[in-house]
C-alpha atoms as one frame of an Amber mdcrd trajectory, in Angstrom:
protein
  35.023  28.460  -5.859  35.590  26.696  -9.302  38.701  24.436 -10.009  40.771
  26.377  -9.017  42.085  25.061  -5.724  44.692  24.681  -4.469  46.485  20.904
  -3.635  46.830  22.365   0.077  42.858  23.211   0.009  40.427  20.497   1.760
  38.184  20.216  -0.780  41.050  18.993  -3.274  41.568  16.432  -1.722  38.549
  15.449  -1.582  37.950  15.819  -5.110  40.928  14.305  -5.735  39.670  10.594
  -3.806  39.728   8.196  -5.457  36.070   6.013  -6.333  36.505   3.268  -3.888
  37.492   5.906  -1.046  35.019   8.602  -2.229  31.952   6.331  -2.008  32.524
   5.883   1.818  32.095   9.276   1.700  29.351   9.585  -0.259  27.214   6.544
   1.599  27.321   8.932   4.660  25.306  11.664   2.893  21.714  11.962   2.629
  20.338  13.080  -0.646  20.076  16.989   0.677  24.008  16.834   1.209  24.497
  15.546  -2.679  22.158  17.934  -3.334  24.348  21.077  -1.704  27.932  18.920
  -2.951  26.648  19.295  -6.849  26.945  22.871  -5.840  30.393  23.691  -5.042
  32.326  23.304  -7.858  31.742  21.428 -11.781  34.334  17.860 -10.146  32.200
  17.678  -7.707  28.803  18.119  -9.403  30.104  15.645 -12.140  31.292  13.131
  -9.405  27.901  13.374  -7.340  26.253  12.299 -10.707  29.043   9.908 -11.739
  29.190   7.785  -7.872  26.862  10.061  -5.438  23.305   9.369  -7.071  23.918
   6.148  -7.971  25.323   5.082  -4.529  22.287   6.870  -2.769  19.827   5.163
  -5.084  21.601   1.572  -4.231  21.183   2.285  -0.323  18.210   3.885  -0.353
  15.477   1.631  -2.892  11.623   2.528  -3.032   9.606  -0.391  -4.257   8.048
   1.489  -7.569   5.303  -0.461  -8.734   3.602   1.868 -11.225   6.451   4.188
 -12.155   7.101   4.775 -16.571   9.548   3.700 -17.354  10.388   0.882 -15.089
  12.546   2.612 -12.324  16.345   1.135 -13.502  15.152   2.310 -16.777  14.770
   5.972 -15.691  17.973   8.678 -15.754  19.590   8.437 -12.148  19.639  11.984
 -10.927  15.875  11.806 -12.498  14.443   9.145  -9.965  17.097  10.466  -7.189
  14.508  14.200  -7.418  11.841  11.934  -7.777  12.530   9.887  -4.703  13.502
  12.785  -2.463  10.285  14.395  -3.102   8.506  11.552  -1.633  10.527  11.160
   1.434  10.266  15.188   1.815   6.479  14.942   1.214   5.875  12.255   3.860
   8.065  13.500   6.710   6.058  16.969   5.864   2.434  14.633   5.366   2.315
  16.979   2.287   0.047  14.768  -0.132  -2.510  14.683  -2.174  -5.460  12.164
  -1.974  -7.968  11.164  -4.657 -11.374   8.721  -4.478 -11.476   6.943  -7.480
 -14.357   5.779  -9.278 -17.651   6.878  -8.872 -19.236   5.398  -4.872 -20.301
   2.099  -5.210 -24.501   1.755  -4.577 -23.701  -1.036  -1.658 -21.782  -1.881
   1.315 -19.128  -4.419   0.347 -15.677  -5.611   1.585 -13.619  -5.033  -1.510
  -9.898  -6.398  -2.516  -7.606  -4.956  -4.538  -4.301  -5.696  -6.706  -2.048
  -2.929  -8.250   0.069  -4.335 -11.048   2.593  -1.804 -13.254  -0.576  -1.504
 -16.134  -3.756  -1.798 -14.259  -5.572  -1.346 -10.352  -7.403  -4.289 -10.115
 -10.746  -4.353  -7.871 -13.219  -7.288  -6.418 -16.219  -5.297  -5.631 -19.526
  -8.043  -4.583 -19.328  -9.824  -7.730 -17.658  -7.921 -10.102 -14.004  -7.168
 -11.179 -13.323  -3.489 -12.136 -10.287  -3.141 -14.219  -8.737   0.025 -13.480
  -6.093   0.848 -16.958  -2.650   2.882 -15.435  -2.221   5.456 -18.247   1.558
   5.837 -18.780   3.639   8.617 -19.294   7.395   9.527 -20.063   9.015   9.236
 -16.697   6.382   9.772 -14.623   3.569   7.133 -11.997   0.741   6.338 -13.946
  -2.594   8.386 -14.298  -5.795   6.580 -12.666  -8.330   5.747 -15.643 -12.321
   5.034 -16.229 -12.942   1.592 -14.805 -14.120  -1.681 -16.564 -17.010  -3.999
 -14.533 -17.076  -7.392 -15.577 -19.506  -9.624 -14.062 -17.201 -12.115 -12.460
 -20.798 -14.303 -11.446 -24.897 -13.539 -12.263 -25.969 -10.825  -9.895 -28.509
 -12.528  -8.424 -25.649 -15.316  -7.117 -25.988 -13.306  -3.826 -23.149 -12.076
  -1.621 -21.866 -15.437  -0.794 -20.055 -15.184  -4.586 -18.519 -11.896  -3.179
 -15.025 -11.826  -4.135 -12.493 -11.854  -1.741  -9.126 -11.867  -2.839  -7.508
 -10.498  -6.381  -3.844 -11.302  -7.122  -2.608 -10.976 -10.792  -0.523 -13.401
 -12.006   2.837 -13.256 -14.279   2.002 -12.792 -17.951  -1.203 -11.234 -16.831
  -3.750 -14.254 -16.075  -6.294 -13.442 -12.324  -6.314 -15.702  -9.333  -9.787
 -14.488  -8.382 -11.480 -16.135  -4.592 -15.139 -15.656  -3.576 -16.110 -16.365
  -0.241 -17.962 -19.407  -1.542 -15.224 -21.665  -1.975 -14.946 -21.100  -5.800
 -10.867 -20.331  -6.765 -10.386 -19.692 -10.051  -7.629 -18.590 -12.714  -9.386
 -15.939 -15.201  -8.652 -14.623 -18.371  -9.498 -10.918 -18.752  -9.795 -10.029
 -22.750 -10.602  -6.774 -24.493 -13.891  -4.803 -23.706 -15.901  -6.435 -20.998
 -14.637 -10.805 -22.170 -13.931 -12.973 -19.015 -13.022 -16.589 -19.552 -11.933
 -19.014 -16.702  -8.929 -21.319 -17.687  -8.927 -22.871 -14.280 -10.117 -24.326
 -11.122  -8.489 -25.153  -8.218  -9.935 -27.970  -5.259 -11.187 -26.243  -2.408
 -12.661 -28.382   0.676 -16.078 -29.471   0.659 -18.532 -26.760   1.952 -15.888
 -24.672   3.374 -15.841 -20.855   2.543 -12.624 -18.996   1.499 -11.697 -16.165
   3.930  -8.207 -14.344   2.343  -5.850 -15.199  -0.513  -2.238 -13.578  -0.963
  -0.286 -14.478  -3.776   3.050 -14.272  -4.834   4.161 -14.945  -8.207   2.878
 -18.248  -9.535   1.836 -19.128  -5.799  -1.614 -18.659  -3.841  -2.230 -18.807
  -0.346  -5.796 -19.184   0.529  -7.258 -19.566   3.648 -10.607 -21.711   4.383
 -12.688 -22.551   7.438 -10.307 -25.017   9.268  -7.343 -25.013   6.894  -4.904
 -23.260   5.088  -3.876 -24.592   1.012  -0.903 -23.401  -0.808  -1.247 -23.995
  -4.310   0.669 -23.476  -8.186  -1.187 -21.393 -10.183   0.099 -22.550 -13.005
   0.121 -26.555 -12.409  -3.992 -26.440 -11.285  -3.737 -30.552 -11.549  -1.297
 -30.799  -8.526  -2.663 -31.218  -5.444  -1.903 -28.703  -3.099  -0.173 -28.421
  -0.036  -2.318 -28.446   3.487  -1.988 -26.528   6.577  -4.549 -27.985   8.954
  -5.451 -24.603  11.943  -7.712 -26.215  14.184 -10.816 -27.100  14.827 -13.351
 -23.540  15.266 -10.556 -21.344  14.446 -10.690 -19.863  11.117  -7.800 -17.620
   8.813  -8.256 -13.611   9.242  -5.070 -12.922   6.671  -2.726 -14.735   5.080
   0.807 -14.038   3.153   2.885 -16.152   0.873   6.680 -14.348  -0.324   9.755
 -16.390  -1.672  10.595 -18.203   1.354   7.928 -18.398   3.781   4.127 -18.687
   3.962   2.331 -17.081   7.120  -0.935 -17.497   8.474  -3.000 -15.329  10.420
  -4.918 -16.609  13.494  -6.764 -15.529  16.480  -3.816 -14.878  18.830  -1.052
 -15.707  16.503   1.051 -15.499  13.002   1.643 -18.869  12.284   5.207 -18.803
  10.131   5.588 -22.223   7.615   8.180 -23.110   5.292   7.233 -22.279   1.434
   5.818 -25.975   1.071   3.394 -24.718   4.269   5.146 -26.740   6.558   4.838
 -25.024  10.707   8.211 -23.140  11.840   7.294 -20.624  14.949   4.564 -18.655
  15.790   5.055 -14.823  16.335   2.399 -13.168  18.767   1.533  -9.584  19.469
   1.211  -7.718  22.166   0.773 -10.742  24.559   0.386 -14.792  23.659  -3.199
 -15.759  22.404  -4.503 -12.085  22.385  -6.057 -10.385  19.692  -5.710 -11.312
  16.126  -3.349 -10.370  12.537  -5.642  -8.920  10.086  -3.277  -7.897   7.812
   0.362  -9.349   6.420   2.479  -7.612   4.503   5.882  -8.557   3.517   8.803
  -5.980   3.774  11.793  -5.602   1.049  13.559  -7.910   2.979  12.980 -11.259
   3.709  13.343 -11.246   6.968  10.958  -8.111   7.077   6.563  -8.644   8.622
   4.342  -6.048   8.920   0.642  -6.764  10.812  -1.802  -4.928  11.583  -3.321
  -6.364  14.541  -7.423  -6.008  15.929  -5.808  -4.351  19.079  -5.163  -1.257
  16.903  -1.223  -2.191  16.757   0.687  -2.516  13.676   3.999  -4.144  14.664
   7.018  -4.992  12.848   8.860  -8.252  13.188  12.396  -9.241  12.721  12.227
 -12.889  11.434  16.191 -13.145  12.254  15.381 -13.130  15.801  14.114 -15.261
  18.082  11.859 -13.609  20.082   8.511 -14.284  18.932   7.485 -10.708  19.842
   7.389  -7.437  17.318  10.988  -5.199  17.005   8.205  -2.663  16.813   4.733
  -1.653  17.885   3.054   1.585  16.772   0.110   3.160  17.442  -1.787   6.165
  17.100  -2.370   8.084  20.410  -5.837   8.961  19.421  -7.786   5.904  18.145
  -7.987   2.260  19.655  -9.233   1.449  16.742  -8.425  -2.369  15.143  -6.358
  -2.363  12.032  -7.604  -4.114   9.363  -4.947  -3.266   6.497  -1.520  -2.848
   6.701   1.171  -1.662   3.700   5.289  -0.177   3.273   5.345   3.129   1.559
   8.257   5.763   0.604  11.772   4.196   1.834  11.470   3.783   5.633   7.434
   4.089   6.491   4.651   1.974   7.270   0.871   2.742   6.833  -2.463   1.049
   8.032  -5.910   1.260   7.683  -8.410   1.493  10.837 -11.888  -0.196  10.692
 -13.249   3.586  11.386 -13.627   6.608   9.364 -11.892   5.366   6.723  -8.296
   5.992   8.752  -4.508   5.766   7.398  -2.070   5.894  10.081   1.532   6.632
   8.640   4.559   6.228  10.579   7.967   6.178   9.623  10.317   3.893  11.468
  12.952   5.870  12.455  10.788   8.106  13.946   7.961   6.304  15.518   6.487
   9.193  17.593   6.136  11.621  14.730   3.738   9.487  13.119  -0.087  11.237
  11.818  -3.194   9.949  10.247  -5.645  11.012   7.818  -9.382  10.593   6.520
  -9.515   9.136   3.484 -11.898  10.542   0.809 -15.154   9.557   1.682 -14.356
   7.203   4.325 -16.552   8.039   7.446 -17.943   4.950   9.119 -15.818   2.507
   7.169 -12.774   0.331   7.900 -10.220   0.825   5.313 -10.172  -3.057   4.243
  -7.011  -3.526   1.775  -4.187  -1.017   1.477  -1.141  -1.808  -1.339   1.555
   0.774  -0.774   4.680   1.606  -2.965   7.258   4.317  -3.282   5.083   7.578
  -3.513   1.517   6.220  -3.019  -0.549   4.193  -0.840  -3.861   2.762  -2.816
  -6.958   1.526  -0.693 -10.566   0.539  -0.707 -13.073   0.944   1.901 -16.828
  -0.467   1.648 -18.084   2.062  -0.883 -15.396   3.410  -2.686 -11.248   2.803
  -3.896  -8.944   6.342  -3.086  -5.377   6.969  -3.624  -3.276   8.734  -1.064
  -0.358  10.556  -3.411   3.054  11.703  -2.051   4.710  11.839  -5.582   3.653
  15.362  -6.971   1.552  13.951  -9.145  -1.491  16.077  -7.683  -0.124  19.406
  -8.720  -0.259  18.469 -12.919  -3.532  19.217 -14.549  -5.375  15.127 -14.428
  -1.876  13.838 -12.887  -3.535  11.439 -10.777  -7.280  10.692 -11.825  -8.150
  10.898 -15.445 -11.568  13.252 -15.897 -13.888  10.478 -16.559 -12.562   8.005
 -13.567 -12.992  11.064 -11.033 -15.623  10.667  -8.844 -18.763  12.572  -9.016
 -19.407  15.627  -6.301 -21.241  14.647  -2.744 -24.942  13.870  -3.264 -26.744
  16.705  -2.268 -23.780  18.966  -2.068 -23.145  18.025   0.898 -20.139  16.060
   2.475 -19.615  14.849   6.072 -15.637  16.369   7.416 -14.009  15.660  10.894
 -13.691  18.738  13.252 -11.401  17.331  15.916 -11.355  15.064  18.934 -14.475
  14.703  21.952 -13.036  14.847  25.006 -15.632  13.132  26.581 -17.232   9.918
  25.247 -13.754   9.529  23.186 -15.290  10.327  19.318 -14.313  12.395  16.648
 -16.276  14.912  15.903 -17.930  15.131  12.700 -19.771  18.261  10.534 -21.175
  18.700   7.241 -19.976  21.238   4.297 -22.353  23.073   1.577 -22.313  24.083
  -1.542 -18.673  25.219  -3.164 -16.997  23.593   0.036 -18.354  20.180   0.040
 -16.620  19.814  -3.726 -13.211  20.594  -2.947 -11.212  17.400  -3.255  -9.358
  17.640   0.301  -9.601  15.658   3.387  -8.320  16.545   6.405  -5.725  14.890
   9.246  -3.914  15.358  12.166  -0.613  14.602  13.987  -0.274  11.677  16.811
   2.440  13.722  18.872   0.644  16.943  19.758  -1.454  17.594  22.947  -4.737
  18.771  21.337  -5.692  17.084  17.832  -4.926  20.021  15.308  -6.631  18.795
  11.581  -4.384  19.520   8.630  -5.753  19.523   4.818  -4.763  17.548   2.228
  -3.544  19.430  -0.672  -6.017  19.612  -3.453  -4.897  17.807  -7.207  -5.503
  20.175 -10.239  -8.126  18.477 -12.577  -8.859  19.632 -16.015 -12.989  20.435
 -16.620 -14.630  17.444 -19.047 -15.714  18.906 -22.203 -19.511  19.330 -22.497
């Protein structure tokens, strides 16, 4: 069509609109519509690049944690294309799944923290630090972990790490089940230095830890405490939970603190003063095992023991969820939750390393995936960002990648961090739903089939459970 259009042509009128008027048109268009407009003429191509794509990125923000450089430094057309790829992959449940590092020798309840340059895991009494290697205009690649013992290997399970939070400046807050809450500095190699200890109730165990900037919210046996990590000498704010009540989850944000107890989510202000309570299916029923803040301060996601992921709008007066999400094929408890992509949420099940994903705009089109090597294990923690879901089960860490990094050699995990083939050349894989007994069927793959880095998933809306495979990440052979 070129640019030689008459003044009465509708396209010429669109091209000649001033920016403030054209911006209202662009705001109504999808990413696909914008791409099509770029092909119409040179003038529209330029205006989409200069106005349409920046507006789209503003109104469709993705919470990228591990991109390099940060999203604000990316060329806008490149970030627009990257976000579009993630959106299409989530809609088509098209992804790569990979285990991170070797399988741990003992079953644990690990803790997880993801920052722009490293992945922190609390595994038993060890802190595992996976560096995230940077490539220009790409998601970072996971390297081999450095294992740093936090205490003596003879300390026992009471000293296990139950929560980690990376503080501004690189220090790490670490909570241990035995009641120890400390700030540590992780140096080069395996060096670790404790720089602060925070007061805890006498003889109390820590069950959960949440952090936001320098704020730390820890849940003990019968109370929650809110600390200022950069001021360890300042007494913490406290919230009594009541005799016989324990915290199952905790979350601290810029404006709120949340504590999940049996039957309710207690909502407090940022000084830990109670404001209200939120409930699950009904008051006093079930327990919230994970709490996650949305990209807006009024959105809260909770994973409940009754198998539902619930989204709350804190602007509403009702104590009940605005949206409830379930896997119709499973009634297992949910242990973890996360946001991923632009409008999707994920929840980790108590069985088989299972992760369920829903787009909140189309909640009936959800799907579930069995994470790598996760048979029998809960997904204890999840961290979501724009194009990746990071998770931990009782024996391994994993990542689900929707950003296409698996189509580049070693684009997700470097060879030194890759998991070894299954022991004995065998791998358990799901085969489908057994109608009688209500359980998944499993079989064993041997030889070449066992070492393929794929896992299985299924769609929620189908009448019968039809399994699909993830894509296999590209790798480079390790030199011998």
